[in-house]
N, C-alpha and C positions, 0 to 999 in steps of 0.2 A: 165561318169559324171552324167547321169540321175539317176543312183542308189545312188550316193553320195548325190545328191540334195534331194532325197527322205528321206535319213537319216537326213539331215540337217533340214528338216521341222518338225521333231519330237520334242515334248516338252521335257524338261530336263530329266524327269524320265521315258519317254516312252521306252527307249532303253532296259531297264531291261527285257522286254518281249522277246527280241530277243536272250538273252544270257542264255544258260543253263549251269550251272557250271559243270565242269568235276567231275566224281566220285572221292571220296576221294582216292581210291587206285591208280588211274592213274593221280592224280593232278600233273601238271608240277611244277618245282621249282618256276617259277615266280608267280604262284598263291598261293604259300605257305607263308602265312603272318608270320610264325615263322622264316623264313629264313632272313638273313641280306639283307638290301635293295640293296646293290651293287651286291650281288650274283643274286638277282632276276632281276636286270637291265640287267646284262650280259646274263642271260638265255633267257630273252625276246628278247633282241637285235638280238641274233643269229637266232631266229625263224622268224624274219621279212624279207619279200622280199624287194627288192630295192624300188618298187613302194609303198609298205606299209610304209617304212621309210619316204619317201617323204611326205606321207599324214600327218605325225605327225609334220611337220615343217612349215606348212602353213594352213590357214583357209579354211573351206568349207562353211562358211556363215559369216555374220557380226561378230558373237561372238562364233563360234564353230570351232573345228577341226573334221575331219572325224572319224567315228568309224572303227574298224577292227574286225568285228564280229567273225571271226574264231579263234581269240586269246583273245576273251572276253574283248577287249578294247572298252569302250563305247565312244560315242560322248562326247567330252570334252567341257564344257560350261564355258565361261568367262563372266564377267559382270563388267560394271562400278560400282564403289562403294566407293569412298572416304568418303561419308557421309551416306552410306546405299546402299542396293542392288537396282540398277536401274531397272525400268520396262523393260520387254522383248521387244526387238527391232527386226524388220526385218521379215524374216531372211536375205533378200538380199537388203534391203534399210534401211533408218533411220526412217521409220515410225513406231510408236508403233505397237506391234503385236496384240493389242486389247484383251489381256487376262483379266480375272477377278480375277485371283489368284496371281497377281504379285505386290501386295501392300507390303510395307515394312516400318519399322521404319525410319523416317527422323531425323537423328541426327544433332546437330549443325555443322556448317561448320568447316573446319580444323583450320582456324585462331581462331575460338572461343575455340576449344579444347586447342590450344596453350595458350590462354589467361587464362585458368584455372591454369596453372603452376602445374598441378596435374598429376603425372605419373600413379597413381592408377586409375584415371578416364580414362586415355588413354588405359589402359589394359581393362577396362570394355567396353569401346567404341569398341575396336577390337573384343572382345568376342561377343558383340551384333551383329556386322556385320557378324561374322563367323557363329553364330547360324542361322541367317536368310538366309545366303548363302546356308547352308545345306538344309534348308526348301525349298528353291527355286531351288535346284538341281544344284547349281553353284560350280565349282571346283577352279577357280582362280578369285579373286577380284582385280580390277585394282585400287589399292590404298595401302598405303597412298601416298599422294603427298607432297613432301618436298622441292620444289624449294624455294630459298631465295628471300625475298622481296628486290629487288634491286631498283626498282622504285615504288612509291605509285600508279602509273597509271596502273600497270599490271592488266589486266582484270581477271586473275585467282589468284590473291593474296588471295582471300577469301578461296581458297582451301588449302593454304599452311600454314606453322607453324611459319611464321614471318621472321624477318630479322637476327636472331642470329643463327649461326650454332650449338652452344652448346645447346640452348633451343630446337631447332628442333631435335637434336640427342636424347636428353633425352625423348622427347615425342614419337618419332617414334619407339623406341625399344619396349616399352610395347604394343603399338598399334599392332605391328606385332606379338609379342608373344601371344597376346590375340586372334587374328583371327586364327593364325595357330594352337593354342591349340584346335581348333574345326575341325581340318582336312580339312581346306580350305587354299589354298595358297594365301599369300599376294603378290602384285606386286608393289614394290616401284617405284615411277615415279617423274619427267621425267628426266632421266639420260642422259645428265646433261646440266646445263646452259640455261634452258628454262625459262628465267627471264622476257620475254616480249611476248605478243601475236602479236605485230606488226611484220609482215613479218616472222612469226614464222617458216614457212616451208622452208625458204630459207636463213634467216639471218645467217651470219657467225660471230661467237663470237670469239673475240681475247682477251685473258686474260693471264696474266703472271702466272708462275707456283706456286708461293707462294699464290696468291689470289685463284687460282683454288683449291689448297690443303687445305687452311685454312678457306675459306669461303664457297665454293660451293660444296665440296665433303664430308665434315664430316658427314652430316646426312645420306648420302648414305652408307658411310663406316660403320657407326654404325648399319644401317639396315642390312648390310651383316654380319659383324663380331659379333655383339652382338644380333641382332634380329633374325639372322638366316633366313632372308627372302629367299623365294624360287624362286621368279621371280623379274626381273628388267625390266622396260620399258624404251626404248631409247627415247630421245627427238626428236622433229621435226627439230630443228635448226642444223646448221653446227657448228663444233668446229675446229678451225684452218684449215678450208677449206674442211673438210670431214663431211658428215652427221653423226649425233650422233648415229643413229640406226645401223650403220655399220662403227663405228669409231675405227680404230685399236688401238689408244692410250687409249681411254676411256674403251673399252670393253676387248680387249685382254691383253694389258699391265697392266692396273690398276685393273679393276674389276676382271678378271679371273686370272691374274698373281699375282699381289701384294697382293690382298685381298683374293685370293683363293676361289672365288665364284664358287659353284658347281651347282647352279640352272640354270634356263633358262633365256635368254634375249629375250624379244619380242619387236617387233616394235610398235610404236604408229600407229594408223590407217592411212594408206597411208604415213607412214614414211620411207618406203623402196624405194630405187631408183636405185639400181645396183646389179646384180646377183653376179658378182665376189667379190665385196666388202662384200655383205651380206654373201657369202659362206666363205670367208677367215677371215673376221674381227669380228666374234663373235656373229652374229645374229642367234638365235636358233628357232624363231617362228615368221613368217611373218603374220601380221593381217591387214585387211582393205584396201589392195591395190585396186585401182580403175581399175580393169580389171577382166576377167573371172578367176575363182579360179585356173584352170590348167595352167594359164599363169602368175600366181604370180612369182615373181623373184626366189623364192625358190621352185617352182614347175617344170614345163616342162623346162624352161631355165636352171635350176640347173641340171636337168637330162641330158640335152644336154652337159653341161660342164663335167659331170661325164663320159658320154659315150665316149667323145673325149679324156679323160684322162687329161684334162686341170686343174682339181682339184682332189685331192685324195679322195677316199671313206672315209678315216678316218675323214675328215671334216664333212661329213654327219653323220657318226656314233657318233661323239662327240655331235652333236646337238640332235640326237635321244636319246642318253643316258641322256642328261639333261632333256628332256621332260619326259622320262620314270621315271627318278628319282623323279621329282616333282609329277607325278601321284602316285607313290608308297609311297612317304613320306606322302601324304594326303589320302592314303587308297582308292584310286579310284577303285582299283581292288578287294578290300577286303570287301567292304560294310561299308558305313559310317552311323553314327547315323542320325535320322530323322531331327534333328534341331528343331527350334521353330520360329514362326513369330509374331512379334509385341506383345509380352507378356507384362504383367504388369512390369516385371523386366526390359524389354527393354525400356518401356516408362519411368520408373524411372531413368534409365541411361541417357536418352535423357534430362529429366528435370534437373537432377543434373549437367550435363555438361553445360546446358544453364544457370543455376543459378550461377555456379562458374565462368562462362566465362564473365558475365556482369561486366563491368568496370565502376566504379563511377569516372568520370573524374573531376567533379567540384561539390561542394556542399556548396556554401556560405550561411551563416546563418543557417546551418543545416536544410534547407528546407526539405530534405529527411532524414529519411523516413517520408512519409505522415501519419498522424493520421486519420484513416478511421472514427473514432467515431466523429470527428469534421468536417467532410465534408458533406455538404448538397447537393451541386451540383459540378460536375466535368465535364469538357469538354476535350475530347480526339480528337486531331486534326491531320489530315494527311492521305494521301493515304496509307502509310505503317502501319497505325493502323488497316487497314482492308484487307490488301493485303497479300495473302499467297505467299511464295517464293520457297518452296521446289520443285515444278514441273517446275523449270526453272534452267538455269545455265550451260547448255551444258552437258558435260559428268557427272557432279555431280547431275543432276536433279533426283528427286525422285517422285514416285507415292505413296503417303502416305494415309492411311485411314482417317486421319484427320490432321488438323494443327490449333492449337489454336493461333489466332491472338492477338496482343496486346489489341485491344478493347475488345475482348471476355474474355481475362484473367482478365482485370481490372473490367469489368462488373460483372464477377462471384465473384470477391473478394469484391465488394462494393454493396451488395444486398440492403442495407438501404440508399444508396446514389443515387441521380439522376445523371445518366451518359449520357452525350450528345456526339454526334459525328459530326464533321464538316470535310469535305474532305480537304479543305485548299489549296491543290495544286494538279496538275497532272504532273507526271514526264515523261509521254510517252503515248503510245497508250492505255495502260490498265487503266480501271477505272470501278468499280463495279456498280455504280449507276449514273454516269454522262456520257451520250452519247456524242460523239464527238461534240464539239462546244456549249454544253449546260451544265452548264453555262460557261462563259468565265473565264480565270484565275483571273482577278481582282474581280469578283463576289465571287469566291471561297475564296479568301483571306478575303474579307469583311465579309462574313458569319462567317468565323472562328474567326475573331476579335470580332464580336458581341457576339459569344458564349463565348469567353474568358472574356468579360466584365461581363457576367451574372454568371460566375462560381467562386467558391472559389479557385480552382486551375485549371490551364490549362496544359495539357500534349501534346506537339507536338511530334508526332512520324514521323520523316523524314528520310533522308538518301538516299540510292541508291536502285537499284533492279538489276535484271539480264537481262535487255534489252540492246540493242546495245549501246556500248561506256560507259557502266557502269561496273558492276562486271559481265563480260561475257566472255566465252571462245571464242577465235578467234579474239578478238579485245581488245585494251586497252582503258582506259579512255582518254579523250582529255585534261582534266585539273582536278583540285580538287573541282570545283564548284558543289554545290548542284543543281540537275535538277529542272526544274519548277521555280516557284517563291518562293522557300523555304526560302532563306535568308531574303527576304522582309517579308514573312509570319512570321517568327520567331521574327523579330524586332517589327513588329506591334502587334503581340500577346503579347509580353513582355511589350510593352507600355500600352496595355489595361489591363494587369493583371501581376503585378510584381511577383506573385507566379506561375511562368512558369517553367516547367521542359521540357528539350529537350531530346528525346530519339533518338539515331542514329542507324539505321539499315544499315550496310555496311560491306564490307570486309577490310576496312582500313580508313585512314584519309580523311576528307573533309575540305573544306575551312570554317573556323568559324570566320574569321577576323571581319566581320561587325556586328556580333551579340553576340559573346561570352561574352563580358562584360555586356550585357544587361539582361542576364538570370542567375539566381542563381544556377541552377543545370543542369548538362549534364551527360547523361548516354550512354555508348557505349554498344549496345546489339548484334552487329554482325548479322549473320543470324542464329537464335537460334533454328531452327528445329521445329518439330511438337509440342513440349511442350513449345515453346518459350513464348507465351502469359501468361501462368501461371507462368513461371519462372520470367518474367519481373514484373508481379504484386506482386509476393512474395518479390522481392527486393524493389520495390517502396514503399510498405507498411510495410516494416521492418520485415516480416516473415523470411526473409533470409538476412543476413548481406553480402553486396557485398565483394567479395575477388578476383575478376579478376584483372589481371595486363596486361598492354599492351605488346604484343610480337613484336611490331614495333613502331618506333618513329613516332609521329604525328608532322609534320613541321608546322611552322607558314605560310609559303608560299612554293609553289612548287620549287622555285628557291633555297631554302635552302637545298633541297635534293641533295646528292652528284652527281648522274648521270646527274641531270638537271643543277646543278651549273657549271658543267664542259662541258656542251653541248655534253655529251656522251650518249645520248638517243634521238631518237631510232636508231641512226646509220646513216651512209652515204654510198651510193653506194653498199648497200647490206652487209655492215660490221658494227658491233658495237664493239667498243673498250672500255673495262672496265677500263677507265683511273683513276678512284678513287681507284683502287687496293683494298687493305685491308680495306679501310675506308668506309665500308658499314654501313648504319644505324647509331646507336649511336656513333660508332667509328669516323665517320666523324664529327658529331656535337661536340664531345669532342675535337678532334684534331684541329678543326677550331674555337673553342670558340663560336659556334652558339647556341643561346637559342632556343630550340624546343618549340612548343606549349604545348605538353605533352611528356615527355621523355619515352624512353624504360623502361619497368618495372613499370610504374606509375599506381596507382590505390588507391582510397581512401576507407575508411571504415566508418561505423557508430560508431566505437569505436576508441580508440587511443592506440598506442603501444610505449613502452619505451625499448630502447636497453641499455645494460650495460655489463661490465666485459668481453670485448672481449679478448680472449686469443688464442694463436696458439700453438698447441702441436705437437711434433714429435713422431709418433708411435714408441714404443720400440720394438715391435715384428711385423715382416711383416705379412700381411694378405695373404690369398690364392690368387694366381694370381699376378698381378702387385701390389706391395706394395704401400700404400699411403706414401706421404712424409710430409703431414701436415694435421692436423685436426683443423678447425676453429670452435671455440665454442663461443657462445654469449648468454647471458641471455635476453630473451624477455618477457616483462610483459604487460598484457592487463590492461591499466590504465583507461579504460572507462567503461560505464554502460552496455555494451552489449557483449555477446559472439561474437567472430570474429576470422577470420583467417588472419594471416600475412604471407607474402612471404618474407623470408629472402634471400637476393640476395648477393652472394659473387663474387666480381670482383678482378682480379689480375692485378696489375700495375707494369710493369718493370721499374726499376729506371734508368738504363743506358745501354740499350740493344745494342749489337754489330750491329744488323741490325735494320732498322726502324720497329717499332711496334706500334699498336694502343695504346693510352694512358691507356686504361683499357679494360678488356674483361671479360664477364660473364663466370665463371668457376664452379659455384655451386649454388644451391638454395634449400630451404626447405620450405614447406608450413606447418604451425603449427596452430592448433586451440586452442584458449585460452578462458576460461571463464572469466568473470569480476574479476579483481584482481589476476588472475592466472599468474604464472611465470614458464617458462620452459627454460632449457638449450638446445639450438639448436646446433647441430653439423653438419658441412659440411666437407666432406673428399675431399682432393685434392691429386691427383696422380701427377706423374712427367709430364703427358701430360698437366696439367693445366698451366705449366710454359713453355711449349715447343712452338717452331715455326718451320716451314718447311724451311730447309736450301737447296736452289736449288743447291749449289755447292756440297753438300754431298748427295743430293737426299734422304734426310732422315729428320725425325723430331728430333730436338735437344732441350734438356732442359739444357741451359747453366748456369753454376754457376754464382751467382750474387745476387744483392739486389732487393727485391720486396716489394711492399706494398700490404697487403691483406685488402680489403675493404668490410665491411658489411653494407648493406643499404636496403631501401625500393624501390629504383629505381636507374637507372644509374646516376641520378642527386641528389638523396637524400641519401647520404652516411652518416650513423649514427656514425660508429666507424671504425678505421683502426689500423693496427699494422704492424711493419716491419717483414720481413722474409728473411732469407738468404738461397739460394740454394747452398749447400756446394760443390757439385761435378757436373761436366758436364756429361750428359748421352745422348747417342743416342738411341732413342726408337725403339724397334721392333714393327712395326704396320702392 
């Protein structure tokens, strides 16, 4: 153990000094990069001793597995990283390692990426993390995170891609392809049904099979089948009574059986609870268990079961093969490129994602964009105007070389305008220039109101942060209310200055009931990363036309949200039942006729768009792979004064389905950039899967013959055009 710990303390690149490559003439097959991966895996497997095999299936520090020097296997480094490569931790606790070379680009949060509705940006996002992981000596990045927004209170919604399985699937595939193109393994998480932080380590999720397959698994399935993800992380929660990290049905039956996953399954940290289940039910790499490393469930206790013949050696060999396969697929034994850290290109990606993620929720009287040439004084109000967020949030926290705050971005943009700042509110323990108790909350509001009276325009930057019971790992929000006295602050500022813009920093919806009608403009900025302040300023002053669209419904009140309307959150007696079934997000609001505050897919622009000439074509010749069954074409014209991007959203509505189905479901989208007066024909291709549902009786996806309506619109509630479509033959889909 002492020797293993000594290796664990080495920095990521230090192990190279211990490995001397074999001479070319006696190079074993597993070190020959020209040979097929599977041949190399088998050659290396047979060279490992039993103890060495066990070293590969459990951790030897918080974020590493042990090296095997005699076989040139280096210490393997994992890192949190859904939004960038996390600073080094440990090695044997959660305290920062104190390095000075572990800074990295802080990208916008996952929900912000989803709000771009731009798959090309998702690819660039993944490539950026991959290049920085290489530079930091990491082999596996723990991301992306794709759990569905079931409740707006989930503390980790800001990491995820929204409420819709189709949108999440289309964003996760390029993300994975981007990072893995850099010889770094992605690890999609948290598989599966980790949709709340409340009692996340013990809660038992009960969900019917259709809902499991149609809502909560598609993004994971796409990650495996289309993205080729090399690693999957199990969730903390239980599913039908068994922990997800060693759940027979999720891991062996679905993931490795039905989907043919060949990579490794790792536990979330302290997500392993039983040696027999971990051995038999598909767990390949145990991380973070709170006990000595040689007492991990897949360490000495696993060896004991093997020695007694209570589990076959073939189970261990399968786990080792999967770990070796991931190593070889990412060239861990072959020499990887050096990577790059926080380059101009990476900063540009962070800025572009932040710009395209910003959603213009409201813009009465076209207050936005602001005309900088006509502003003499401007007041920026709010703690979030000066508060950095990247170095918080739990597993997604980042140590970034800089973070442009909203105030900094606005001040840089307005060099000829007097820019004032008033704190306005305190949402928690943090505050840069107001010690605890000085001044009191009412004084903060009063100062902000006075600043608003003196200014041509007031910008209130509010929302949430990553403190307890806000957007934070390990706990959920208690309600939708804004912390501090923000609601009162916004009302009073708007009374003092009718030219008030509200900017919300958060991972999801907040309560706007008491102030929304009093302010002309509202902007959703999410957690925009290190370039967020510049991106926000570019949108506020018209340098960038906002094109973000909501990836989740914003309700008028919490009770309108399905899990809360049904009393099905957070569960009772250690069990949560997903009683809303398929009616998650906009599906619920559509089925129940509930008006949301802002619908799924909503987002305004500084220009206007016109839709015309919707037509549905049946492809005459099948394409490679699964043939499309319909191509939806619509002409979109920019009828306003500015260049802008429209997100054309295509929904499928079954007319008379045999089994209950949501009224409509997103099945395609396209983001198109148009100059003023420009018109383009936008095409969205639909395969049979766009019309299919999971039939529990057949244990298969079925696209049944019948009538459908194909809808093209700017949101789930702003359908511009629609057309009928008949699916002529029933098909059972091979998936």
